[in-house]
C-alpha positions as CSV (number, residue, x, y, z in Angstrom):
1,X,-13.9,-37.8,1.3
2,X,-12.7,-34.6,-0.4
3,X,-9.3,-33.2,0.3
4,X,-9.5,-29.6,1.3
5,X,-6.5,-27.5,0.4
6,X,-5.8,-25.0,3.0
7,X,-4.3,-21.7,1.7
8,X,-1.8,-20.5,4.2
9,X,-1.7,-16.7,4.6
10,X,0.9,-15.0,2.6
11,X,3.8,-13.1,4.3
12,X,2.2,-9.7,3.3
13,X,-1.2,-10.2,4.8
14,X,-1.0,-7.0,6.8
15,X,1.0,-5.1,4.3
16,X,-2.0,-3.3,2.8
17,X,-3.0,-1.9,6.2
18,X,0.6,-0.9,6.9
19,X,0.8,0.9,3.5
20,X,-2.4,2.8,4.3
21,X,-1.0,3.9,7.7
22,X,2.2,5.1,6.0
23,X,0.2,7.0,3.4
24,X,-2.0,8.6,6.1
25,X,1.1,9.8,7.9
26,X,3.1,11.2,5.0
27,X,0.8,11.8,2.1
28,X,-0.6,15.3,2.4
29,X,-2.5,17.7,0.3
30,X,-1.7,17.8,-3.4
31,X,-0.8,14.1,-3.9
32,X,-3.5,13.4,-6.4
33,X,-2.1,15.6,-9.2
34,X,1.4,14.1,-8.7
35,X,0.1,10.6,-8.6
36,X,-1.9,11.1,-11.8
37,X,1.2,12.4,-13.5
38,X,3.3,9.5,-12.4
39,X,0.7,6.9,-13.3
40,X,0.3,8.5,-16.8
41,X,4.1,8.1,-17.2
42,X,3.6,4.4,-16.6
43,X,0.7,4.4,-19.1
44,X,-1.9,3.9,-16.4
45,X,-4.9,6.2,-16.4
46,X,-6.8,6.7,-13.1
47,X,-9.3,9.2,-12.1
48,X,-8.7,11.5,-9.1
49,X,-11.6,9.8,-7.3
50,X,-10.0,6.4,-7.8
51,X,-6.7,7.6,-6.5
52,X,-8.4,9.0,-3.4
53,X,-10.4,5.8,-2.8
54,X,-7.3,3.6,-3.0
55,X,-5.4,5.9,-0.6
56,X,-8.4,5.7,1.8
57,X,-8.5,1.9,1.7
58,X,-11.5,1.5,-0.6
59,X,-10.1,-1.0,-3.1
60,X,-6.6,-2.4,-3.5
61,X,-4.5,-1.7,-6.5
62,X,-0.9,-2.4,-5.8
63,X,0.4,-0.5,-8.8
64,X,-1.3,2.7,-7.6
65,X,-0.4,2.0,-4.0
66,X,3.3,1.8,-5.1
67,X,3.1,5.2,-6.7
68,X,1.4,6.7,-3.6
69,X,4.0,5.1,-1.4
70,X,6.8,6.6,-3.5
71,X,5.3,10.1,-3.1
72,X,4.8,9.5,0.6
73,X,8.4,8.3,1.0
74,X,9.7,11.5,-0.7
75,X,7.6,13.6,1.7
76,X,9.0,11.7,4.6
77,X,12.5,12.2,3.5
78,X,11.9,15.9,2.9
79,X,10.3,16.3,6.3
80,X,13.3,14.6,8.0
81,X,15.7,16.7,6.0
82,X,14.0,19.9,7.1
83,X,14.0,18.7,10.7
84,X,17.7,18.1,10.6
85,X,18.3,21.5,9.1
86,X,16.3,23.2,11.8
87,X,17.9,21.2,14.6
88,X,21.4,22.0,13.4
89,X,21.0,25.8,13.7
C-alpha cells in the first residue's frame, strides 16, 4: 500500500485574502504609478495591468503584494494622522 503524505496547511493560508482586504481598504487611486516605481527600484518590471490584477486577487505574487501593502500601510498611517489632527482642534 502506498503511503500518502498529507500536507498540512501552512500558517498563512488565509493571509492572501487578508492582504487583499487590507489593500481594498487603504489602497486608493494612484497606487499603480507608485507601485511601478518601487518595483523598478527593486529591478522588477510589471505592467500596470499586472499590478491591478494582483491587487484585485487575480494571481498571487508576494513580491508585488509586499510593495502594494507598503503603499497601503503608508496611506493608512497618513489617514490616521489626519484624523488625529482634525480631532485635536
